[in-house]
C-alpha positions in Angstrom: -1.7 -9.9 13.6 -3.8 -8.5 10.8 -4.6 -4.9 11.8 -7.4 -3.0 10.3 -9.1 0.4 10.4 -12.8 -0.1 10.0 -16.1 1.7 10.2 -19.3 0.1 11.6 -22.5 1.6 13.0 -21.5 5.2 12.4 -18.1 4.8 14.2 -14.5 4.3 12.9 -12.1 2.4 15.0 -9.1 0.0 14.7 -9.1 -3.7 15.2 -7.4 -7.0 14.6 -8.8 -9.9 12.5 -9.7 -13.1 14.2 -11.1 -15.6 11.7 -14.2 -13.9 10.2 -14.5 -11.5 13.2 -13.0 -8.0 13.6 -12.0 -7.4 17.2 -12.5 -3.8 18.2 -9.3 -3.0 20.0 -10.1 0.2 22.0 -13.6 -1.2 22.8 -11.9 -4.3 24.2 -9.1 -2.6 26.1 -9.6 1.0 27.2 -5.8 1.6 27.2 -5.6 1.0 23.5 -5.9 4.1 21.2 -8.6 4.9 18.6 -6.3 5.3 15.6 -3.7 3.2 13.7 -1.1 6.0 13.9 -1.4 6.1 17.7 -1.2 2.3 17.9 2.0 2.1 15.8 3.5 5.1 17.7 2.9 3.2 20.9 5.5 0.7 19.9 5.9 -2.9 21.2 4.1 -2.2 24.5 0.8 -1.3 22.8 1.2 -3.9 20.1 1.7 -6.6 22.8 -1.5 -5.4 24.5 -3.4 -5.7 21.2 -2.0 -9.3 20.7 -3.0 -10.3 24.2 -6.7 -9.5 23.8 -8.7 -12.7 24.3 -11.0 -13.1 21.3 -13.6 -14.9 23.5 -14.0 -11.8 25.7 -13.4 -9.1 23.2 -15.9 -6.7 21.6 -16.1 -7.7 17.9 -18.1 -7.5 14.7 -18.5 -10.0 11.8 -16.1 -9.0 9.1 -19.0 -8.9 6.6 -20.7 -6.2 8.6 -17.8 -3.7 8.7 -16.4 -1.3 6.1 -12.6 -1.7 5.8 -10.8 1.6 5.4 -7.2 2.2 4.4 -5.3 0.7 7.4 -3.4 4.0 7.8 -5.8 6.7 6.6 -3.6 9.6 7.4 0.1 8.8 7.0 2.7 11.6 7.2 4.4 10.3 4.1 3.5 8.0 1.1 6.7 7.3 -0.8 7.1 5.1 -3.8 10.1 3.8 -5.8 10.2 3.8 -9.5 11.3 1.1 -11.9 12.4 -1.3 -9.2 11.8 -4.5 -11.2 14.2 -5.1 -14.0 11.6 -6.2 -16.6 9.6 -3.0 -15.8 12.7 -0.8 -16.2 13.4 -2.5 -19.5 9.8 -1.9 -20.8 10.2 1.8 -19.7 13.5 2.0 -21.6 11.8 0.8 -24.8 9.5 3.8 -24.4 12.5 6.2 -24.1 12.8 6.4 -20.3 16.4 6.0 -19.1 17.0 3.1 -16.6 18.3 4.7 -13.4 21.5 3.4 -11.7 20.3 4.6 -8.2 17.0 4.4 -6.4 14.4 6.8 -7.9 11.7 8.0 -5.4 8.6 10.1 -5.7 5.8 11.2 -3.4 2.2 10.2 -3.7 0.5 13.0 -1.8 -1.3 11.5 1.2 -4.6 13.0 0.0 -4.7 10.2 -2.6 -5.0 7.4 0.1 -8.0 5.3 -0.7 -9.7 2.3 0.9 -9.0 -1.3 -0.2 -12.4 -1.8 -1.9 -13.4 1.8 -2.7 -13.8 3.3 -6.2 -11.0 4.9 -8.1 -12.0 8.1 -10.0 -11.3 8.5 -13.7 -10.1 12.1 -13.7 -12.1 14.6 -15.7 -8.9 15.9 -17.2 -7.4 12.6 -18.4 -8.2 9.1 -19.8 -4.7 7.8 -19.3 -5.4 6.0 -16.0 -3.0 3.1 -15.3 -2.4 0.5 -12.7 0.7 -0.7 -10.7 0.5 -3.6 -8.3 2.9 -3.1 -5.4 3.8 -4.6 -2.0 3.4 -1.9 0.6 5.6 -1.5 3.7 4.3 0.3 6.8 6.9 1.9 9.1 6.6 1.0 12.8 8.9 3.3 14.6 10.5 6.7 14.2 13.9 6.3 12.7 16.8 7.9 10.9 20.0 6.6 9.4 18.9 3.0 9.5 21.4 0.4 8.3 20.4 -2.3 5.8 21.1 -4.8 8.6 18.7 -3.1 11.0 16.0 -2.1 8.5 13.6 -4.9 9.2 13.4 -3.9 12.9 11.6 -0.6 11.9 8.9 -2.3 9.8 5.5 -2.6 11.4 4.1 -4.8 8.6 3.0 -5.2 5.0 0.0 -4.4 3.0 -1.3 -4.4 -0.6 -1.1 -1.3 -2.8 -2.1 -0.1 -6.3 0.0 2.9 -7.4 -2.7 4.2 -9.7 -1.1 6.6 -12.1 -2.4 9.3 -14.4 0.2 9.0 -17.1 -0.1 12.2 -19.0 0.0 14.2 -15.8 2.9 12.1 -14.6 4.9 13.1 -17.6 4.1 16.8 -17.0 6.2 16.8 -13.8 9.8 15.7 -13.6 9.1 14.5 -10.0 6.1 12.4 -11.3 4.2 13.6 -8.2 1.2 15.2 -10.0 0.4 12.1 -12.0 0.7 9.9 -8.9 -1.4 12.0 -6.5 -4.9 12.4 -8.0 -7.6 11.8 -5.3 -8.4 8.1 -4.8 -5.3 6.9 -6.7 -3.7 5.3 -3.6 -5.8 2.3 -2.6 -4.2 0.4 0.3 -5.2 -2.5 2.4 -7.1 -4.5 3.3 -5.0 -4.7 6.5 -1.5 -4.6 7.8 0.0 -8.0 8.3 2.6 -7.6 11.1 6.2 -8.4 10.3 6.4 -11.3 12.6 3.8 -13.2 10.5 5.8 -12.8 7.2 8.7 -15.2 7.0 10.3 -13.4 4.0 8.8 -10.3 2.4 10.9 -11.0 -0.7 9.3 -14.4 -1.4 5.7 -13.3 -2.0 3.8 -13.9 -5.3 2.1 -10.7 -6.5 -0.5 -10.3 -9.3 -2.6 -7.5 -10.9 -5.8 -8.5 -12.6 -7.9 -6.3 -14.7 -11.5 -7.6 -15.1 -10.1 -11.0 -14.1 -7.3 -11.0 -16.6 -3.7 -11.2 -15.2 -1.7 -8.2 -16.4 1.2 -8.3 -13.9 2.8 -11.2 -12.1 6.0 -11.4 -10.1 7.8 -12.7 -7.0 8.8 -9.8 -4.8 12.3 -11.1 -4.5 12.9 -9.9 -8.1 13.2 -6.3 -6.8 16.4 -4.5 -7.9 16.7 -2.7 -4.6 15.2 -4.8 -1.8 13.0 -3.5 1.0 15.9 -3.1 3.5 18.0 -1.2 0.9 15.0 1.1 0.3 14.6 1.9 4.0 18.3 2.5 4.5 18.4 4.9 1.5 15.3 6.8 2.5 16.3 7.2 6.1 19.6 8.7 5.0 17.6 11.7 3.8 14.6 11.9 6.2 13.2 10.8 9.4 10.7 8.0 8.9 7.6 8.0 11.2 5.2 5.3 12.4 2.6 4.8 9.8 4.6 6.1 6.8 3.8 4.1 3.7 6.4 2.8 1.2 5.4 1.4 -2.2 8.2 -0.9 -3.1 7.9 -1.0 -6.9 5.8 -2.5 -9.7 6.6 -5.2 -12.2 6.3 -5.2 -15.9 2.9 -5.3 -17.6 1.6 -1.8 -17.0 -1.0 -0.5 -19.5 1.2 2.3 -20.7 3.9 -0.1 -21.9 1.5 -2.1 -24.1 1.3 -1.5 -27.9 -1.1 0.3 -28.2 -1.3 1.5 -24.6 -4.1 -0.3 -22.7 -5.3 2.1 -20.0 -8.2 1.2 -17.6 -11.6 2.5 -18.4 -14.7 3.4 -16.4 -16.2 0.2 -15.2 -13.0 -1.8 -15.1 -12.1 -3.6 -11.9 -8.5 -3.6 -10.7 -7.5 -6.4 -8.3 -4.1 -6.7 -6.7 -3.3 -10.0 -4.9 -0.3 -10.7 -2.8 0.0 -14.3 -1.4 0.1 -14.2 2.4 -1.0 -10.6 2.6 -4.4 -10.3 1.0 -6.0 -8.5 -1.9 -7.6 -5.1 -2.8 -10.1 -4.5 -5.5 -11.2 -1.2 -6.9 -13.6 -0.2 -9.6 -13.0 2.7 -11.9 -15.9 5.3 -11.9 -16.2 8.8 -13.3 -14.9 11.5 -11.1 -17.9 13.0 -9.3 -19.1 16.4 -10.2 
């Protein structure tokens, strides 16, 4: 399934994609919840109900008539791994950043979550706005101390992310959190592709285009620490909850690593594409007054 959170005719709901139609899940089955977090927390039973809805009898809208929101608008956690592709770690090293031997994690505060096609704000306090194409993982069940072998069983699905970063503010905090958490700097979407529809999440082609020009390009299998290693590592420390978002790392080609640096500007369009998952596209605009 491709699961969405959408708004239409003054109402926000959750749905699944069927061709060019969005099936409104709770409007089609009164036993299904109104929010993505509730659907994910309901586990296999609710997911199976959603799968069984007959498109011919369901309440639906044309995809062109709805506004797609971030699939999980209100996750409890938004976690991201740093320097998880070797070429990106090497370009960071050339700029004086040590290459870590272990997984390096930071928080993107959940208030940064943004829609798949919504504008990203150029902060009033910085012009060092950068892009990072990433494959996103959505956790599907509450878990702790998950083994690498069992990690795939806790994944609800996959989505597209842009870990937009405000580089000067990132450098001001050793945790990187400030520069990763400005409002609107967490575009996610356009939907969650459930795990059963992805044969191998480490065999996906991913690209970042700025105004149509490819800046980043990679196969997700080139991660240093794969998705299952990441989940095992994180769940050693904390309980992961349904709807938690994990950004699995960005490849080389970020603006900060160019000589001279090539940050995005107001009016630029950032587009992240992941084959088999979808794309998001966000235009940079001035931060509103």
